[in-house]
N, C-alpha and C positions, 0 to 999 in steps of 0.2 A: 329525415322522413317526417311528415308534417303528422298532426295530431287524429288519430283514428277513432270513431265511435266504436264501442264492443270489442276493443283489440286485446290482445293477450296482457296478463297482469306483469307490470313493469317493476324493477327495484326500486325500492323507496329514493334510492338517491338519483334515479335517472331524471326525473323533472323535479328537483328541490325547488323550493321558493327563493326569493332574493336573500333573505336571511340567512338560511341555511348556506346559499353558495358564497355569501360574505364570510361565513364562519370558517367555511371550509379553506376560503383562501388565506384568511388572518391564519389559520392553524398551521397549513403548508408553509407559508413565509415564514412564521415564526420559528417552525421547527429547521428550516433550512439555514435562517439568521443564525440559530444557536448554533449549529455544526459549523457553518464558516467562521463563528467567533469564537469557537471553542479554544482557539491558540491564543486569545486575548484573556479571556475568561478565567483559564487555568492558571493564569499568573498570579502567583500569590503573596510575595514579600514585596514591600516598598523600601527596598535596601539602596543606599548611596555608597559610594567609594569612601573610604575613611571612616566609616559607622560602624559600630559594632553589629554581628548578625544577633538577630532576635532568638535564632532556635538552630538545631542541628539540619543540615539539609545534605541529603545524600544524593548521588547521580540516579536518576530514574531509571538510564539504560546505556549501555555501551556507546559512547559519542567521542568524536574527534574534536576538541575546543579552538579554536583560534582566537589568541588574543588581540582580538581588534581592536581594543582600547587603546594598550600600549602601541600597537602598529599606528594608528592614525597618529596619536600623539609624536612618536618618531618621524612620520612621514611630515607632520606640519614643521617639526624643528628642521627637519633637512630643508625642505623647500624654502623655509624662511631664512636659511643660511645660504642659500645661493644668491649672489649678488645679480642685480639686474645687469643683462647686456647692453652697452650701448652702441650705436651706430650714429654717424654724421647725418646732421638735419640737411640733408642736400637742399630741400626748398629752401630754406633760410638764407644758406651760405651761398646760394648762387644768387638770390635776389641781391643780397649784400654786395657780392661782387659787380653785378651787372649796375646797381647804382653808383658804385664808386667808380666804373668803367662810364658811365653816362658823364658823371660830374667832370671827369678829364677830358672828354670827348669835345665838350663846349669851350673848353681851355684851348685844346687842339685847333678847334675850328677857328678861333679869334686869333691863335698865332699865324694860321696858313693866311688868312686875310689881310694881315698886315702887309705895306710896302718893305720890299726886302731892305730898303736903307734905314729905315726905322726899326727893324728888326736886329740889324746889326749894330746900330747905335741908340739903344733905347734910351729917351728923355727921363727924367725924373718924372713922380708920379704927381708932385706939386707944379707942374709946369701949366697947369690951367689948360687954357684954351688949345695949346698946343696938343698934349695928351688925345684930347679930342679929334684932332684933325688926324693921328696917325693910328688910332683904334678903330678896326672893321665894326660891322654892325653886328648886333647878336642878341637875336630874340628870345636866345636862350637864358639870358641874363633876368631871370624872375626871380620871384620870391625865394623859391626853393629849387636848387641847382640838381635836384633829382628827376623825378620822371618830366616834370614840366620842362626842364632844361632840356631832355631827351625830346619831347614833343616839340620844342622850338626849334632843334636842330632839324630834325625830320621836316618842318614846314618850310625852312629856309632853304632847304637843298634844291638847287636848281633842276629842272627837268627839263626834256626835250621840246615840250610845247610851248613852256615859257622863255626858253633862252636863256642867256646870261644877263643876270640880274645888274641892274645900276647900282655903282656904290653908294654905300649910304652918306649922307651928310656929316658934317662936323657935330652938329647939334645931336643928331640921332645917334651917332657914335659915342657922344657924351653921356646922353642918357643911357644908354646901354651900359656903359662901364659904372655909372652910378647905381645902377638896377643890381648888377652882379657884386658890387661892393657891399651891398647891403642884404644881400640874402644870407640864409643860415649857415653855411659853410664858411663864407668868406667874411662875416659880419666880425668874428672873433680875431681875426688876424691883424697883426700889427701892419701899420702903413708900409713898412718896408718889405716886408713878406709878401703883402699883395703886388707892390710894383716889381719886386723881382719875380714873382709867377708871370705876370704878365708881360714881360720882358724874355721868358724863355722861349726857345724854339719849339715846334711841334717834334722834334726828334728827342729832345730833351723831357719834354713832358711825357711821350709814351716810354721812354725809358724808366723814368721815375714812376709813372702808373703802374708797369710791369712788375718792378722790382717791390712796390709796396705793397701790390696786391699779392705776389706770390709770398712775401713774409707774414702778412695777415693770413692766408690760407694754412701755412702750415702750422700755425697756432690754433685756427679754428676747427680743422678737420683733425686734430691729433686728440684721440680717447684719453689721453693721460691730462693734456693742456687744456682742451675744450670744455665749455661750460655745461654742465648737466641741470643745473636749477638757474634760476633768478638771482639766488643770493650768491651763486659764482660769477656774476656778470662783471662785478668791479674787479676782481682778481683775473679775469679773462682780459680785459681791456687793458690792464696794467701790461699783462705777457705780451699782448699784441704789440703795444707801442714799444715796449723793450726790443722785440723783434725787428720792428721797423727802424726804430733808430738804430739798431747794428748794422744795418743795410747802409750799401754806399749811395745815399739820398741826400739832394741838399736841404738845408735847414728848413726854406720855407715849404719843400714839399711835407717835410715832415709834420711841421707846424698843420698845414693842411688835413694831412691824413688825421692826425689826433683830433680834429675838430670834427671829421666825418665820424672817427669811430666813436666818438663821445656822445655823438646823435645818433646814430644808427644801429649801434652795437647793442640791441635791446632785448634779444631773445636769446635763450640756450642754444649751443650749436650743437648739441648732442641730444638726442632722445633714445628712450627705451626701445630695443628690440623685442617686441612681445613674442615672436616667434622663437627666436634664437634663446631667449629667456626661458621659455616654458620648455624647449627642449632639453637645456641644462637642468632644470628643476625634475625633469623626467628621468634622466638619467640619473641624478642623485637620489631619486625615490626608487629606482629600480634596484639599487643596492640595498634596501632595506626588506627585508623578508620577516613576516609575521611570526610570531612562537606559536607553536602548535602543542596542545597538549593531549593525552587520551586518558578519559575518564572511563571505569568500568563501571558496570551495575552495580549499586547499592555502595560506591566507594564515597567517602566523604569529602565533600566540596568544602564546607566551612561549618565549624563547630559554634556552639552558642556563645556568644560574649567577643569572639574573635574578629578583629578588624578585618574588614573587605578591602583587599588591593585589588589592583587592575586584574590580578589574573584569576581572582574568585568572581569579580563583579563580571569579568567575560564568560565564565563558566556557566554562571546563573543566566544570564542573558541568552548563552545558546540553547539552554535546555527550556526557557521559557518561563524559569522560577522568578523571575524578578518583573517588576512593575514599576517604573518610573513616573508614570503619568496617567491619568485619568483614561478608565477604557470606555468611558460613556460615549465620547465623539466617534470615535472608530466603530464601536457597534452600532450605534446610529447611521453612520455612513453606509455601513455592509447591510443595515436594515431596509435603507433607501434603495440601495443597489438591489437589493432581492426583490423588494417590489415593482420597482421598474422592471426587472426581469419577468415576474410573474404577470405583470399587464402586457409586456409584449407578447409573452406566449398565448395568453389568452386572446388578445387582437387577432395574432397572426392565425390563431387555430379556428376563429370562426370564420376568418376569408379561406383559409386553406383546405378546413375540412367542416363545411357547413352543418354535417349532422351533429356536431358537438353542440349546437343550440339545444336541440332537443335531448340530446343523450349527454348528458353531463358527467356520467360516469367514465367518459372516455377522458376528460380532462383530469380526473382521479388518477387513471392509469399514469398519466404523465407526472403526477404529484409523486405518487409512490415509487416510480421507477427512479426519479431525481433523488428522493430521499435514501433508497437502498443503496443507490450509486455513491451519494456523498458519505455514508455510513462506512462503506467499503473501502472508500478512498482514504477516509480520516484514519481507518485503522492501518491501511498500507503505509500511510505518512509516517506513522509513529512506531514503525518497525525498523530495528537499525540491522544493519547487516556489517558493521565494522567501519563504516566510514561513508563519507557524504557522496564521494563517487559511486560506492556499492549502493547505496541508500537510493540513488537517483535512477537506479535499474527498475524498482518497485512499481514506477508508474506505467511500466508494459503490463502490468497485472491489474490495473484499474478498469474494470469492464466498462468502458466507454462504448465499444461497439455492440455490447448487449444490450444497454439501453436504447442506442439508436435502432439495432435490427428489429427489436421488441415492437417498437413504436412503428417502425415501417411497415411490419407484418400487420399490426391491427389498426394504425391510423393512417399509414400511406407513408411515402419516401418523402415528400416535401414537409410533412410535419417533423419526420425524423432530421430533416437537415435545421429546423429550427430548434428542436430539443439539443443537438448537437451543440449549436453555438452557444447556447445558453449554460450548459454543463460546462463547455470550456472555460467559460467566465467564472463558473463557480469554483472549478479546480483551480484557476489563478489566485482567487482570494482565500481558497483553502489552504493552499502551499505557503501564502504569506500574508496574513490579514491586513498587516499595516503599510505593507510597500507591494501590493501586487502588481503596481503597474511596472515596477523594475525587476522584479523575481517571478519565478514561477513560470518565464515565459516557455521555456522546454516543453514543461508539464502540461500546460494549456495546448501548445501545439500537438503534442501526442494524441491528446484526447480529440482534440478536432479533427486530425487526419483519420485516425482509426475509426472515429464515428461516423465520419462522412463515408467512408469505404464501406463501412458496414452498413449504413442506410441504404445505400446504393445497391449492394450486393443482395440485400434482403427484399428489395423492392419486387421482386417477381420469384416466388418460389414455387414449384410444381410439386415436389416431393422433399421429404425430410432430408435427403441426402443432398440437398441444396444448401443445407445449414453448413456442411464441411466445406463445400466451395466457398461460401462467405466467409467463413474463418479463415480460411486460406488466404484469401484476399486482404483480410485484415492483418493476418501474421506476415504476409510479403511488404504490406505498408510499414508497418512497425519494424521490421527488418532493415529496410531502405532508411527511415529514420534513424533507428540507432546507428546505422553505419554512417550516416552523415553527421551526428553528432559526434563521435567517435573520430572522425577525419578532422571536424572543426576543434577538437578540445585535444587532440594529439594522443588519444588512449593507447593502451597496450592491447596485445592479441587475448591476454586472459581475460580482460575486463569485457571484450566485445564477444568471447565465447561464452562468458557467463551470460551476458546480455541476451545473445539469441537464444539461449536456454530458457531465460524468464519470457523472452516473446514467445517461444513454443508453447510454453505453459499458459501464457495468458490467451492464447488462441484456443487451446482446449478447454479453458474454464469459459470462455465465449460460447461455446458450443454446448457444454454442459448447461449452463445457466440459461441460456436462451430456449433450447428443446426441454430443460425441467420447470422453468418457470412459466411457459406459454400456456400450458392447459390449467394453469391456477388463475391466472390473469382471465382467460376466457371464461372458467367458471364463475369467479368472483364477481366480476364485472360485466358478467353476461354480454359477451362480445365474441364474434367468431373471426377467426382468421383464414387466411387462403389455406393453411395448413390443414386446419380442422376442415373446411369443406372437400378438399380432395379426400380425406378419409372418407368422409360422407358418401362420396362417390364410389365406393368400392363396389362392385355387384354383390359380395358377401356379405353385405349389410343386412340384418334381419329382415328390414323395412322392405329393402329392394327385393330381397327374395322373396318374400310374401307376395309383392306384386307381381314378380315373374310368374310365380307358381298359381296364383289365385285369380290372376286379371292379366294374362300374357298380351292381350291385346293394349291394354292401357300401358302395359311396360314399354313395349317396341313403340307406341305411340309417344310416350314421354321421351324415350332414346331419340325419336327423330325430331322432337322439338328441342331437344336440348342441342342437338348438332346446329339446326337452324339458329337458335338462338344464340348460340357460342359465336358463331360467324358472325352474326349482326353486332354483337357486343364489341367485338374487337374492331371492325371496322368505325364504329364510333367512339371509341375510347371507355367504353363501360367496363365493369367488372365482369370480365368473361367467365372465370371460376363461379362465380355466385351465380351466374345466368345459366350455366349448364347445370349445377347441381339443383339448382330451385327448379328448372324443368324436369329434372328427375322426379322429383317428389311433389309436383305440382299437381297431380291426380290422386295422390294416395288416398283421397277420401273414397274414392270407387272401390275400395278394398271392402266397405260394409254390404253394398249391393252391386258387385261386379256384374251380375248378368242382366241388369237393366240398362247397361251402356253398350251401344251398337259394337264396338269393337271388339268385345268380349262374349257376343252373341255367336255361336259357332253351329247352332240349328237354324233352321227356319222360322222356329216359334219365338215370337217377340213379347214378352210380359207385356208390354205398355199396349197392346191390341185389346187387354182384357180389363185395364182400368181408365179411368177419367183421364182427360187431358192435365186437369189442375192437380192430380195426385202424380201424375207422371214430372210434371214441371217441380213439384216439391221435393220428389226424389232426387230428379236432375240437378236441381240448385242447391241441394243441401250438402252436396259433396265438397264444396269449400270449406264449410263448416265443420263437417266430418273430417276432414283432410288437417285443419287447425288444431282439432283435439288431437288427433293421432298423432301429430307433430310435437304436441306438449308431452303427450304420453311418452313417446321416444327420444324428450328433449333435445329436439331439432333447435337450431339456432333462432333467433329472431327474425333474421333477414330472409331465412326461408319460410318462416310461418307467413311473413307478409306476402311472399310470391304466391303462395298456397291462397290465401285469403284473397288478394287483389286480381287474380289472373283472368276472372271473368267480369271484375268491375260490378258495375249494375246494370248488365247488360239483360236483354230479354231474350229469354226461351221462344224464339218466334214459331217454331214449328208447332209447338203445342199452345200456343197462345193462338195461332189461327186455326187450328183445330178446335178448340174451344170455343173461338166465336161463332163458329158455324152452328153451334146448338144453343150457346147464350152470347148474342150479340154486342151485350152492354157490361160484358164481365170486364172486371180491372186487372190492368196490366201488371199492379203490384203484386199480384199473385204469382206471376209468369216472370220476375225478375230476380237475379241474384242480389245478394244482401250486401255487396260490394266490400268495402269503398273500392273507388277507380283506383288505378294503379298511383302511387304516390313517388316512385322513384324510375328511372330509365330502365334498369333491370328487370323490374315488374311488369312495364309496359312493352318491354321485348319478348318476355314470354307469353304474355297476352295475345301478342301478334303471331307470333310463332305457332302458338298453340291453334288459333284460328285457320291460319294460312295452311297448316300441314293438313288438319281435319279436312277441310274444303278440297284442297287439290287430291287428296287420298278420296275423296267421295266423288269428285269428278271423273278422277283417272285421265289416262292419256297422257301423251309427251309431246304435244305441239309447245314448242317454246312461246309463240304469241299468246297461246290461251293461257298458259300458266303465268305468264307475265302481266297479262290483263287480268287473272283472277286477283293474283298478290295487290296489286295496286288499288282493284276495286274493295278487298276487305281493309285495305290500310286506309282507304279515302272513307269508308262508312265507320269505322273506329272514331276518325277524325271528326268526321261530321256529328256522330252521337254523343260527343264529349267524353269519351272515355280516356283521352290523352291530355286533358286540360291540366290536371295536377301533378304531373311529371316535367322533367326538362327536356323532353325532346323537342328539336328542332325540326322546320321542315325540311332541311337540308340532311339532318340525320334520318329522319323518315325516308329519304331517297336511297341513302346510301343503304338502308335495312331492306328496301324493297328488292335493290340490285342484287344484294349478298343472297336473299332467300330465293330468288329466282335462280341464282348459280347453283345453289344447292341442290335446289329441287330438279334441275335438269342433270343433274349428276344422278339423282335416284331414278327419277322416272324417264331415262334415256332410251331410246329405239332398240329393240332388241330384234334380230335375225328370227324368222320362223322356218324351222327346219322342217323338212319335207320328211315325210313317212320312211322310214328305214326299210330296205327291202328285205325278203324273209332269207334268214341264214341258208347258204349254199352249203353243200358239200365240197370237201376240198377236191380242187380239179386236179385232173391227172397230170397235165403239163405245166410248167410254171407261168405265170401271170407276168405281164410287164409291170414294174413299180408304178403305183397311183402317182398322180401328176399334184404338185403341193397346193394347199389350200390357198384359197383367195383371201385376201386381207379381211379381217373383221368377220371371219368364220369359226374362229377359235371358240372353245367350250366357254361357257359363262356368259356368252353374249345374247 
């Protein structure tokens, strides 16, 4: 709502200056940071394993302590003891075998292209020119007999398009043989070995190739004989050649294979199988179980001067009584997280709930609720039920739904969703300040789910019994969540039964806190909830009772305005409860002089006939000021006071103004105007329109639908043209919807009724029975 002149007194914090706002934000952020960091700050001693304890330390409460230090050390030792699992390096072995085949393919191709006579009677290598005559061409005889040789063979293969190639000349053959002799694998061979290999038949070469390759693979693919590192390569080469020499191979081929192995076997043939190794280590770790100790409250953990061992250190760490490093950086991290959450809450609140810009106490409500929530959560987290599994049930007692339900009632459900997400983050930090990203996951999920359900369940409350319905939804949500956690963790029936009892207790606590704390928030922060508004609508309210008894015409007029306004508010999404209650109280100022208003004049005498028009206008326009004073006296909410003050805006009392101009033409309009201001909210504007429409239709009378609709739209148009709707958020579409809803309600009130004829005089009973009367026609029943 915008600033208004002459408005009722505000609370001192409602419009604070920038400095006060900043101090409030810092104060709340510091308090929340202190709570979230409490687990770090209370850590007392800087103790290390193997050092003496400076004092006697006792267990603060009953707690199960798991010796995680020893457990982690044993786990590391077990994992280190598991040797890596190796597998064959298939990529390297296959590449090695393929290159070996390629080397032999070149030789086989040479052997297949020589004349049969020369193959059967090979000449010596030093025959010179004769050797060149008998050897075939071989483009594969390049510097390297590996991939280059393979490419050469592929290039020389005949194709269907090319036809049968002509045999190479003697000079070409001599050149190819010399190139092959100088290549990597053949350059180290003796002349006799080279000549012998050149003289072998294709069958001999294929058999030697397969035999050598099989022998080499047996060694290279063996997990015991293969090379795991580069340091194992010399031994692997020896084992390979030993296996090759044990095979039935000619000596020249053994020499050629040795040359290939020495130049190509340069990588390990075994690699670590990471998946199998990790599985083996996990199996070994699974056999290690941590040792669990149970400490009772006030039991001695370590005495002064005693050496701190692993078990003592684990106990001190579990209780949070030990500090191994500075807490400055974690606390600063939590402070930054809190500042980010506060800034996000303020930013979203200004967008979701615009009145917060003017009513800063609404932000204070959020801050107080978060602080109380965190204090209760901190207390519950420090209660021990005899084990971590049982302690985890206490999260269902944390009043997450209470905070979101309260915010939903006071500030709206969308703002409650924001608060729910922020408090879930805070719970995760509170559960484990230093490792909240990995711990506290179940806790913050419980808070998030129950808070969201509570916020939506309390979005629309029409009576206090709806709190029970909202708490029931929260309880059902927590029950389902508890069952899910038990199924995931494999819990037992006893633990589940205890959890269900805790959930029921938490739901009851939510109802008690919400109903009990809501009036306090409404009083201290001067804010009105829908529940409070509903209570004000009770006809037994003293103010409404006085209105009914002393100004019955005004009371019934207010009821009619409330029906019109509530229907219109519903169709445009405004606060229908506020509109209806505001309409009931909008004319309470008429209680001071009820007989001066036409609806309360039951006699023919009109007091305005005896007084001046200016005085009549003063009496008429003062009922808004009188109404605000009475509202303050009866402690009505600010929102109701605003509707009382604004429902006429600064409009003109036209009847008395025109009557006065007949006597004084130059009289000022200001005397005949209401003090205003014009409606600042949609709700106040709806009450203004409903008030004007109801009075006008009642004055005109009639049940013609066209006449009623024309009058309604005329009044709305006049209010728009006179500028009474400029300061509220109503759109032209809203005004059209309001007009349609007004017409619908008015047609239901002023519907056509049947005019009954005069009844005939009563007759005496006839002597003979009469025939039964015919049934009534439709629409002739009583009440129409």
